[in-house]
SEPA-37521 format. One line per 8 residues: number of its first residue (from 0); for each residue y, z, x of C-alpha. Coordinates in Angstrom, 1 decimal. Layout:
N
NUM> Y:Z:X; ...
***
This chain:
279
0> 46.8:-14.2:219.9; 45.7:-11.7:222.8; 45.8:-13.6:226.1; 41.8:-12.8:227.0; 40.8:-13.4:223.4; 42.4:-16.8:223.8; 40.3:-17.3:227.0; 37.2:-16.6:225.3
8> 38.0:-18.5:222.3; 38.8:-21.7:224.3; 35.8:-21.2:226.6; 33.5:-20.9:223.6; 35.0:-24.1:222.1; 34.6:-25.9:225.2; 30.9:-25.1:225.2; 30.3:-26.0:221.7
16> 32.0:-29.4:222.5; 29.6:-29.9:225.4; 26.5:-29.1:223.3; 27.5:-31.4:220.4; 28.4:-34.4:222.9; 26.0:-36.7:224.2; 28.1:-38.0:227.1; 30.8:-35.6:228.2
24> 32.6:-38.2:230.3; 32.8:-41.3:228.0; 32.9:-39.7:224.5; 36.5:-40.3:223.0; 35.6:-37.0:220.7; 35.1:-34.7:223.7; 38.4:-36.0:225.6; 40.4:-35.5:222.4
32> 39.1:-32.1:221.7; 39.6:-31.0:225.5; 43.1:-32.3:225.6; 43.9:-30.3:222.4; 42.3:-27.2:223.5; 44.2:-27.4:227.0; 47.5:-27.8:225.0; 46.8:-25.0:223.1
40> 45.9:-22.8:226.3; 49.2:-23.8:227.9; 50.9:-22.1:225.0; 48.5:-19.1:225.1; 48.9:-18.5:228.7; 52.7:-18.8:229.1; 52.4:-19.7:232.9; 50.6:-16.3:233.8
48> 49.0:-17.2:236.9; 46.1:-14.6:236.6; 45.1:-15.9:233.3; 45.5:-19.5:234.1; 42.9:-18.7:237.1; 40.6:-17.0:234.8; 40.7:-19.8:232.5; 40.1:-22.5:235.4
56> 37.2:-20.3:236.5; 35.6:-20.4:232.9; 36.3:-24.2:232.6; 34.6:-24.7:235.9; 31.5:-22.7:234.7; 31.2:-25.0:231.7; 31.8:-28.3:233.2; 30.3:-27.8:236.7
64> 28.0:-24.7:236.3; 26.1:-23.3:239.2; 23.1:-25.1:240.4; 19.9:-24.0:239.0; 18.5:-24.5:242.5; 20.6:-21.9:244.0; 18.6:-19.1:241.8; 15.2:-20.3:243.3
72> 13.2:-19.1:246.1; 13.7:-20.6:249.2; 10.5:-22.6:249.4; 11.0:-23.7:246.0; 14.5:-25.3:246.3; 13.9:-27.3:249.5; 15.1:-30.9:248.5; 12.6:-32.8:250.5
80> 13.0:-36.3:252.0; 11.7:-39.3:250.1; 11.9:-41.4:253.2; 9.4:-39.1:254.9; 6.7:-39.6:251.7; 8.0:-36.5:249.9; 9.2:-36.2:246.4; 12.9:-35.5:247.0
88> 15.1:-33.2:244.5; 18.4:-34.9:243.6; 21.2:-32.6:243.3; 22.8:-32.4:239.8; 26.3:-33.1:241.2; 24.6:-36.7:241.9; 23.0:-37.2:238.5; 24.7:-39.2:235.7
96> 23.1:-37.0:233.0; 22.7:-33.5:234.5; 22.2:-31.8:230.9; 18.6:-33.4:231.0; 17.7:-31.7:233.9; 17.6:-28.1:235.4; 16.2:-25.1:233.6; 14.8:-26.3:230.1
104> 13.2:-23.1:228.9; 12.8:-19.5:230.0; 11.6:-16.3:228.7; 10.2:-12.9:230.2; 7.2:-14.6:231.6; 7.9:-18.3:232.7; 10.7:-20.6:233.6; 10.2:-24.4:232.9
112> 12.2:-26.7:235.1; 12.8:-30.5:235.0; 13.9:-31.6:238.3; 15.7:-35.2:238.9; 13.8:-36.4:241.7; 13.3:-39.7:244.3; 9.8:-40.7:244.9; 8.6:-42.1:248.2
120> 9.1:-45.8:246.9; 12.5:-45.1:246.0; 12.2:-45.0:242.1; 13.8:-41.9:240.4; 12.5:-39.8:237.5; 12.1:-36.6:236.0; 9.6:-34.1:237.3; 8.3:-30.7:235.4
128> 7.4:-27.6:237.2; 6.7:-24.1:235.8; 7.5:-20.8:237.6; 6.6:-17.2:236.8; 9.6:-15.5:235.8; 8.8:-12.7:238.4; 9.2:-15.2:241.4; 13.1:-15.5:240.9
136> 13.2:-11.6:242.2; 10.1:-11.6:244.3; 9.0:-15.1:245.5; 5.5:-14.2:246.3; 4.7:-12.4:243.1; 3.0:-14.9:241.1; 0.0:-12.7:239.7; -3.3:-11.3:240.5
144> -6.9:-12.1:239.9; -9.7:-9.7:240.3; -13.3:-10.2:241.5; -14.6:-6.6:239.8; -18.0:-5.3:241.3; -20.2:-2.6:239.3; -23.5:-1.5:240.5; -23.6:-4.7:242.5
152> -23.0:-7.0:239.6; -19.9:-9.4:239.1; -17.9:-8.3:235.9; -16.9:-11.4:233.4; -14.7:-11.1:230.3; -14.8:-13.2:227.3; -11.1:-13.8:226.3; -9.6:-15.8:223.7
160> -6.8:-18.2:225.2; -4.2:-19.4:223.0; -3.5:-22.5:225.1; -7.1:-23.9:224.9; -7.7:-22.2:221.4; -11.1:-21.1:222.8; -13.0:-18.2:224.2; -13.3:-18.4:227.8
168> -15.6:-16.5:230.3; -13.1:-15.5:233.0; -12.5:-12.7:235.8; -9.8:-10.3:235.1; -6.1:-11.5:235.9; -2.7:-11.4:234.8; 1.0:-11.9:235.4; 2.7:-9.9:238.3
176> 4.9:-7.0:236.7; 8.2:-6.3:238.1; 8.7:-3.2:240.3; 5.1:-2.4:241.1; 3.0:-3.8:244.1; 0.2:-6.4:243.7; -2.3:-3.6:244.3; -0.9:-1.7:241.5
184> -0.6:-4.6:239.4; -4.2:-5.4:239.9; -5.3:-2.0:239.1; -3.2:-2.0:235.9; -4.8:-5.3:234.7; -8.3:-3.7:235.5; -7.4:-0.7:233.2; -6.1:-2.8:230.5
192> -9.0:-5.4:230.4; -12.1:-3.4:231.5; -10.8:0.2:230.6; -11.8:1.8:234.1; -10.3:2.8:237.2; -10.5:1.2:240.8; -12.4:2.9:243.6; -11.7:0.2:246.5
200> -9.4:-2.6:246.6; -9.3:-5.5:249.1; -7.1:-8.6:249.1; -9.0:-11.9:249.9; -6.5:-14.6:249.5; -4.3:-16.3:247.4; -5.0:-19.4:245.0; -2.8:-21.9:243.4
208> -4.8:-23.3:240.5; -2.6:-26.3:239.6; -0.1:-27.5:242.4; 0.8:-30.5:240.1; 2.8:-28.5:237.7; 2.8:-24.7:238.6; 4.7:-23.2:241.5; 3.3:-19.9:241.3
216> 0.1:-18.5:243.3; -2.1:-15.7:242.6; -3.4:-12.9:244.9; -7.2:-12.4:244.6; -8.7:-9.0:245.2; -12.3:-7.9:245.5; -12.5:-4.7:243.2; -15.0:-1.8:243.3
224> -14.9:-0.5:239.9; -15.2:3.6:239.5; -16.4:3.3:235.9; -18.9:1.6:233.6; -16.9:-1.5:232.4; -19.5:-2.1:229.6; -18.2:1.1:227.9; -15.3:-0.6:226.3
232> -13.8:2.6:224.5; -10.9:2.7:226.9; -10.0:-0.9:227.0; -6.6:-2.0:225.8; -7.0:-3.0:222.1; -4.1:-5.6:222.6; -6.2:-7.9:224.9; -7.9:-10.6:223.1
240> -11.4:-9.8:224.8; -14.6:-10.3:222.8; -17.2:-9.4:225.5; -17.6:-7.9:228.9; -20.8:-9.0:230.7; -22.3:-8.0:234.2; -23.7:-11.0:236.0; -26.2:-10.2:238.9
248> -25.1:-12.2:242.1; -28.2:-14.1:242.3; -27.7:-15.2:238.6; -24.1:-16.1:239.3; -24.3:-19.9:239.9; -26.4:-20.5:237.0; -23.8:-18.4:234.7; -21.1:-20.6:235.8
256> -22.9:-23.8:235.1; -24.5:-22.6:231.9; -21.7:-21.0:230.1; -19.7:-22.7:231.7; -17.0:-20.9:233.3; -14.0:-23.2:233.7; -11.0:-21.2:234.5; -9.6:-22.3:237.7
264> -8.2:-18.7:238.7; -11.7:-17.5:238.6; -13.7:-20.3:240.2; -11.1:-20.1:243.1; -11.4:-16.2:243.4; -15.2:-16.3:243.4; -15.2:-19.0:246.2; -12.7:-17.1:248.2
272> -14.8:-14.1:247.8; -18.0:-15.9:249.1; -16.0:-17.5:251.9; -15.2:-13.9:253.1; -18.9:-12.6:252.5; -17.9:-10.3:250.0; -20.3:-11.4:247.3
***
């Protein structure tokens, strides 16, 4: 067997054992297989120092992987101090069952994390939080929410949301795309959801719609449109948008109450725009 094929084979076997065994420390099955693999590897390596070091590095990556916290932005990997009334993150090296914690799921848009924590009363448990994927490379890039104005009216969209399985009245918004600025992202979302360009854009602040579980924030913008958003011929057909509505500012409160508008991003952005005297 070629040396590096042997390295890969043993490494894959060890990883398979770890995924199939409930307790890597106490399981006789795990210990038996690991000892057999190590014995086989001793024969493969034939005391070649470089190969032994390569295998040792692989073995360490399986049994003692890099902490998931090391991959997070600085603000999101702060451990905290339970004695000061905070919820303290416990390092996985101090956890008996580390495979139940860390990154549970990730895709192109989100990262789902379960931390082992110690609460202010000293009790321990698991705590879920969700990050936008873009935060791993750009910590302040959660997303954008736009307060679009056309002819003195505020533009809402009626969009079907998978999470609630309902049609919702909202302001245009979206995830932050990589490799473009927040302003460019806002303009892109306006083009996709309203089918028009942007004449003027102004940042008005950030919102954190659910600090109990979401680690991300969104930047809000007051946006003056350069075209009629009610003419939907240029709108992206992939967006699940059923209707676009222009609401006069003097009718905004009644529109929010009667529809109702329940989107936390939208309500927060409207309040920020009012606080800045922009609507």
